[in-house]
C-alpha positions in Angstrom: 127.0 108.7 140.4 126.0 107.1 143.9 123.1 107.0 146.1 123.4 109.9 148.6 121.1 110.4 151.6 119.5 113.9 151.8 117.4 113.3 154.9 116.3 109.8 156.5 114.4 107.8 153.9 115.0 110.2 151.2 118.0 109.9 148.8 119.1 111.4 145.6 119.5 108.8 142.8 119.9 111.1 139.7 122.8 111.1 137.4 125.5 113.8 136.4 125.9 114.7 132.8 129.4 116.2 133.1 129.8 117.0 129.1 126.6 118.1 127.9 127.4 121.4 126.0 123.8 122.7 125.1 120.3 122.4 126.4 117.6 122.4 123.5 120.1 123.7 121.1 119.4 126.9 122.8 121.0 127.3 126.1 124.7 126.9 126.4 126.0 124.6 129.3 129.6 125.6 130.2 129.6 123.3 133.1 127.2 120.5 132.0 124.2 119.6 133.9 122.5 117.0 136.1 119.1 115.1 135.9 118.0 114.9 139.5 116.0 111.9 140.7 114.8 111.2 144.1 113.7 108.2 146.3 111.2 108.9 149.3 110.7 106.0 151.4 107.8 105.7 153.9 107.1 103.3 156.5 104.4 101.8 154.2 105.1 102.9 150.7 107.8 104.2 148.4 107.7 106.9 145.8 110.3 107.9 143.1 110.3 111.6 142.3 111.1 112.2 138.6 113.5 110.1 136.3 116.3 111.1 134.0 117.2 112.0 130.6 116.9 109.1 128.0 120.2 107.6 127.4 121.3 107.6 131.2 118.8 104.8 132.0 121.5 102.4 132.9 123.2 104.5 135.3 119.9 105.5 136.8 118.7 101.9 137.4 122.0 101.1 138.8 121.4 103.9 141.6 117.9 102.4 142.2 119.5 99.0 142.6 121.9 100.4 144.9 119.1 102.1 146.9 117.9 98.5 147.5 114.3 99.1 146.7 112.0 96.3 147.2 109.2 97.8 145.4 108.2 101.2 144.0 104.5 102.2 144.7 104.6 105.5 142.9 106.5 107.4 140.3 106.0 111.1 140.6 106.1 113.1 137.3 106.5 116.6 138.4 107.2 117.7 134.6 106.7 115.9 131.5 109.8 117.2 129.5 112.1 114.4 128.5 115.2 115.3 130.8 112.6 114.5 133.5 110.7 111.7 132.1 113.1 109.9 129.5 113.4 106.8 131.8 109.7 106.5 132.9 108.8 103.9 130.1 111.6 101.5 131.4 110.7 102.3 135.1 107.1 101.1 134.3 108.5 97.7 132.9 110.7 97.3 135.9 108.0 98.2 138.5 104.7 96.7 136.9 102.7 97.7 139.9 103.9 101.2 140.2 101.4 104.1 139.4 102.5 107.5 137.7 101.3 110.6 139.5 101.0 113.8 137.6 98.6 116.7 136.8 95.9 116.3 134.1 98.0 118.1 131.5 101.0 116.2 132.5 99.1 112.9 131.9 98.3 114.1 128.2 101.8 115.0 127.5 103.0 111.7 129.0 100.8 109.7 127.0 101.6 111.7 123.7 105.3 112.0 124.0 106.3 108.8 125.7 103.1 106.5 124.8 102.4 105.9 128.6 99.3 103.8 129.0 96.9 106.4 130.5 95.6 103.4 132.9 99.0 103.5 134.7 98.5 107.4 135.6 97.0 108.8 138.6 96.0 112.5 138.4 96.8 114.9 141.2 94.9 117.9 141.8 96.3 121.1 143.3 96.9 120.2 147.2 96.3 116.3 146.7 98.3 114.1 148.9 99.4 110.5 149.2 100.2 108.6 152.4 103.3 106.8 152.5 103.1 105.7 156.1 105.2 108.1 158.3 105.8 110.5 155.2 103.3 112.2 153.1 103.5 113.7 149.5 101.5 116.9 148.9 101.1 118.1 145.2 101.2 121.9 144.4 100.3 122.8 140.8 102.7 125.4 139.6 101.9 125.7 135.7 104.3 127.7 133.6 107.3 126.7 135.5 108.1 126.5 132.8 105.6 124.3 131.1 101.8 124.3 131.6 101.6 121.1 133.5 104.4 121.4 136.1 103.8 120.6 139.5 105.9 120.5 142.8 105.9 117.8 145.6 106.4 118.7 149.3 106.9 116.6 152.2 105.7 118.5 155.2 107.2 115.7 157.9 110.8 116.7 156.6 110.0 120.2 155.4 111.7 119.3 152.0 110.2 120.6 148.6 110.9 118.6 145.4 110.8 122.0 143.3 111.2 120.4 139.6 112.8 123.1 137.6 112.2 125.9 140.0 115.3 127.0 141.4 117.3 124.7 139.2 120.7 125.1 137.9 122.7 123.6 135.0 125.7 122.6 136.9 127.5 119.4 137.1 129.3 118.9 140.2 130.4 116.5 142.8 128.6 118.1 145.8 125.2 117.2 146.7 124.6 120.2 148.7 124.7 123.8 147.4 127.8 125.5 148.4 127.1 129.1 147.8 129.7 129.7 145.4 130.0 132.3 142.6 130.0 129.5 140.1 126.5 128.0 141.5 125.0 131.5 141.4 126.1 132.2 137.9 124.7 128.7 136.7 121.4 129.3 138.7 121.0 133.0 137.2 121.6 131.6 133.5 119.1 128.9 134.1 116.7 131.5 135.4 117.4 133.9 132.7 116.7 131.3 129.7 113.9 129.2 131.4 112.2 131.0 134.1 112.3 134.8 132.8 109.6 134.5 130.3 107.2 133.6 133.4 108.3 136.2 135.8 105.1 137.0 137.1 104.3 133.5 137.8 107.8 133.0 139.3 106.9 135.9 141.8 103.6 134.4 142.8 105.4 130.8 143.2 108.2 132.1 145.3 105.9 133.7 147.6 104.0 130.3 147.9 107.2 128.4 148.4 108.4 130.9 151.2 105.0 130.3 153.1 105.9 126.6 153.4 109.1 127.5 155.0 111.2 124.7 153.5 114.3 123.4 155.2 115.3 121.7 152.0 114.8 122.6 148.4 115.7 119.7 145.9 115.6 120.9 142.2 115.7 118.8 139.2 118.9 120.2 138.1 122.0 121.3 140.2 122.8 120.8 143.8 120.3 120.5 146.7 119.7 123.5 148.8 119.8 122.7 152.6 119.8 126.5 153.2 117.2 127.7 150.7 117.2 131.2 152.1 119.9 132.3 149.5 118.2 131.0 146.4 114.9 132.4 147.4 116.4 135.8 148.1 117.8 135.9 144.6 114.6 134.6 143.0 112.8 137.5 144.7 115.7 140.0 143.2 115.7 138.5 139.5 111.8 138.2 139.4 111.2 141.7 140.9 109.8 144.5 138.7 112.7 146.8 139.4 115.7 146.9 136.9 119.2 148.1 137.6 121.3 151.1 136.2 122.2 149.0 133.4 122.2 149.3 129.5 122.7 146.0 127.4 124.0 146.5 123.9 123.8 143.4 121.9 125.3 144.4 118.3 126.7 143.1 115.2 128.7 145.0 112.6 129.7 144.2 109.2 131.9 147.0 108.1 132.6 148.9 111.5 130.0 151.5 111.3 127.6 150.0 113.8 130.6 149.2 116.0 131.9 152.7 116.0 128.4 154.0 117.2 128.2 151.3 119.7 131.6 152.3 121.1 130.5 156.1 121.1 127.4 155.2 122.9 129.3 153.0 125.5 131.7 155.6 126.3 128.9 158.4 126.7 126.7 155.9 129.0 129.9 155.4 131.2 130.5 159.0 131.5 127.0 159.5 132.7 127.5 157.0 135.5 125.5 154.2 133.7 126.8 150.4 133.8 126.8 149.2 130.1 127.5 145.8 128.6 128.1 145.7 124.9 128.0 142.4 123.3 129.3 141.5 119.9 126.7 139.0 118.6 129.3 137.3 116.4 131.2 136.0 119.7 128.9 136.6 122.5 127.0 133.8 124.5 123.2 134.2 124.4 123.0 132.7 127.8 125.4 135.5 129.1 123.4 138.1 127.5 120.1 136.6 128.8 121.4 137.0 132.3 122.0 140.8 131.9 118.6 141.0 130.4 117.4 139.9 134.0 118.6 143.4 135.3 118.8 145.8 132.4 116.6 148.9 132.3 117.5 149.7 128.8 118.2 147.5 125.7 119.9 149.0 122.7 120.1 146.6 119.5 123.0 147.6 117.1 122.4 146.4 113.5 123.4 147.1 110.2 121.1 146.6 107.2 121.4 143.4 105.1 119.5 144.1 102.1 116.3 145.4 103.1 116.3 144.4 107.0 118.2 143.7 109.9 121.4 141.5 110.1 120.1 138.0 110.9 122.2 137.8 114.2 120.3 141.1 115.3 117.1 139.7 114.4 117.8 136.6 116.3 118.5 138.7 119.4 115.3 140.6 118.9 113.4 137.4 118.7 115.2 135.9 121.8 114.4 139.1 123.6 110.7 138.9 122.7 110.6 135.3 124.0 112.3 136.2 127.3 110.3 139.2 128.1 112.6 141.1 130.2 111.7 143.6 132.7 113.4 146.5 130.5 111.4 149.7 130.3 113.3 151.5 127.5 114.6 150.2 124.2 116.3 151.5 121.2 118.0 150.7 117.7 121.1 152.0 116.5 123.0 151.3 113.3 123.7 152.1 109.5 122.4 151.2 106.0 123.7 151.6 102.5 120.7 152.3 100.3 117.6 151.7 102.4 115.3 149.1 104.1 113.3 148.8 107.3 115.8 147.7 109.8 114.4 149.8 112.7 110.6 149.1 111.9 111.4 145.2 111.5 113.2 144.9 114.9 110.5 146.8 116.7 107.9 144.5 115.2 109.8 141.6 116.3 109.5 142.5 120.0 105.9 142.9 120.6 106.0 141.3 124.1 108.8 143.7 125.4 106.8 146.4 127.2 109.3 149.1 126.8 109.3 152.7 125.6 111.1 152.6 122.2 113.5 155.7 122.2 114.3 157.6 119.2 116.5 155.4 116.9 119.9 156.7 115.5 119.9 155.1 112.2 122.3 156.5 109.5 123.4 156.1 106.0 127.1 154.8 105.6 129.9 155.8 108.0 129.0 157.8 111.1 130.5 161.6 110.9 130.6 164.0 113.6 126.8 164.9 113.2 125.8 161.3 113.6 127.9 160.9 116.5 126.4 163.8 118.3 123.2 162.0 117.9 124.4 159.1 119.7 125.5 161.4 122.4 121.8 162.7 122.4 120.6 159.1 122.9 122.9 158.6 125.8 121.3 161.9 127.4 117.8 160.5 126.8 118.8 157.2 128.5 120.5 159.1 131.4 117.3 161.0 131.9 115.2 158.0 131.9 117.3 156.2 134.4 117.5 159.4 136.5 113.6 159.5 136.5 113.6 156.0 137.7 116.1 156.9 140.6 118.7 154.6 139.2 121.5 157.1 138.9 
């Protein structure tokens, strides 16, 4: 990684993790990621914006040396999570006069997770500012993006927003600036789907706040820098809106083909009715890809056989994930089969209390689906069509 100028006095000094495959052992990273960090050099003082993941300290410090920093006055911790703060203990040794700036909750987390001396920390309240000479840092508190302590940092003289995880993308690339490619859009959507989607109402609020600042540049903590922010702002408005699309997502697992046959019949019936449908075999599908479609889906149908007395573990996992992500879907259903009994439908419903969706009549059968059972699948397709039609989606 090299030091690269974004604007006069403002440079990128973070590192690229080309080979990381997963984040938090939850989100697949098909394109690696980056840990973005920045230097803001005013005429009188210098600030670092965030650090990098522990294990990348040497490369990060090398970049700081290349940036020819005589001193560092402030280290801004927009977010306490370790991919942002991992190198902070080392920085405090290298720059013994530097002060860490974060929120009150950020202070608590940094002290507990990294054992930072609380006397080295200055608490920033919402709209507090620091004067660096010819540049000013203004701090905006944005809790639940995506932790409760998060803030962003605004430099009004240059109209650049250091947006922390907001507008980020897990994408390792050699370009400093966003290129508008479909690859970047997919990475940004995957990032939003897993990390930001659970806090959709807050994201709506913060997007409006960011737009009111009219930034010329948005520099997130992961992925490229946006020197034309209108595109990513527009996407975030779309993704966080209350309106779903004419889309049904069907994550399913099938042990002896019965559930699979039901999913195939439902998929065909929905296509015939002009509804976009995405079936996902949970044995092979990426959870990140499913999460991306959950952003837009108006209806979710989980397909699962019964294992002993409850849902297949992979179906239970997707129900748990759906509950965490809290997508905007308005309707949900369960289909599948059982051998001798169980409470699969009830259990899956109880696992999604945060999904504010109307539960449609399940199609849950004993054994292999016959013609009568497949007719019931067609009835479910009609019900879904009616709901989508009522919402002017078809």
